[in-house]
N, C-alpha and C positions, 0 to 999 in steps of 0.2 A: 740354723734356728730350729728348735724343737716345736712340734705342732702344739697349738694351744687347745685343740679339741679334735673331734672326730666327725667328719662329714659322711653321713650314711647315704650310699647310692641307692637307687630305686630297687635293685635286686635284693639288697639286704632288707629294705622296708617290706618288700613283698614276701620275703622268706619268713620274717618274724610274725607276719600276719596269719600264716598257715596254722591249721589246727595242730599239726605236728611238725614244727620247724626243724630244720637241720640242726642236730645237736652241736655241731662244730660252730655254727653261727651263734647259737645261744651261749655257748661257753666263751666265745670270743667277746661278746658283748658284756658278759659277766666279768671277765678279766679286765675289761676296759671301762668298767662302770664308774671309775673315778674321773673319767674324762667328760668334758661338756660335749653333748651331742648336738649336731646340727643337721638340717636337711635343706635341700635347695628347692626353689620354686620349680625348677626343671623336673625334679622327681615327681612333684605333684602333677604336673602336666603329663609326664610319661606314664604314671600309674593310671591316670584317668583314661588315657588313650589305650593302654594295654588291657584294662579291666572295665569295659563299658557296661557295668551293671548298676542297678539302683543302689546297692549297698556300698559301691565305690564312693559315691558322693558323701555318705556318712563317714566312711573311713578317712577320706581326705579332710573333711571338716574336723574330725578327731585329731588327725596329725597336726593340722594348723593350730588347733586349740592347745594340744599338749606341748608342741615345740615353741609356740608363741613367737618371741623375738629371736628365736634360733632357727626360724625359717628365713633363709638367705635369698635376697633378690639378686637379679642381674642388674648391676648399676654401671655407671660410666667406668669406674676403676676395673671392674671385672671384664667389661667389654674390651677395654684397652689392653688388659693383660692377655685376653683371648686372641686378639688380632694377630693374624699370621700363623696360627697353629695349623699345621698340616698333618694329615694322617699318614703314617708310614705304610708302605705297601703291604706288609705282612700283618699290620694291626687292624686295618679296616677294609680289606678287600671285600668287594661285594660279589657274591655268587660263587666264586671259586678262587683257588690260589693264584690263578693267572689273570683275574679280573683287575680292572683299573681301580686304584684306591680312591676314596672320596677326596675331593680337593681340600676340604677342611672337615674336621671332625666336630661338627657343631655341638652336639650334646656333651660328648666326653670332653671336648676342648673347653666348653664353658664351665663344666664341673671342675676341671683342672684349674682353670683361671680363678674360680671361686675359692678353691682350696688355697691357692697361692696367695690371693689378696687377703684372706682371713687367717692365714697361717694355720691351716687345718691339714690333718691326715685324712685320706679317703678310705673308707671301708667298702670294698666292691669286689665282685668276681672278676672285674676287668682291671685289677690292680696293676697288672703288667703294662697296660696301655697308659695308665697315669704315670707310672714310674718312668716310662720312655720320655715323658715330658718333664722329668725332674721333680715330680710331685711325690711327697711321701704317701704311700698307699699300701694297704695290706688286704689280702684276700681271706675273709673270715671263713669261707667254704673249705679252705685248704689247711688252715692253721689247726694244730692240735693243742 
């Protein structure tokens, strides 16, 4: 089944917020402007945690306002789709290549489950992680 829209990961949202965003990311979004765009509540929380500044609150409010009903929650269907997703050793090793993998990949796993439930493709620098779980994903930082 073809993706019904595009789920923007936190790194893409942060990139397009920059004064001079990566031209590849901008070009990717322009090429895909015909698709319906979505964001996850997970990204809102991640962005607030990564950017603990006063302007971040306004930015998040702006995202919620602009995306409206396209801000996707974690509901029962997403939680059940996420259940049992484990991180592969090479995908989420903590600290070094020989470190123990995370037992579950909470953030990425829930994003993958969200995309699956809503039939979306993910735009993220971590596209390979999502593809390992069978989710359609593209890395706008690498596409020409």
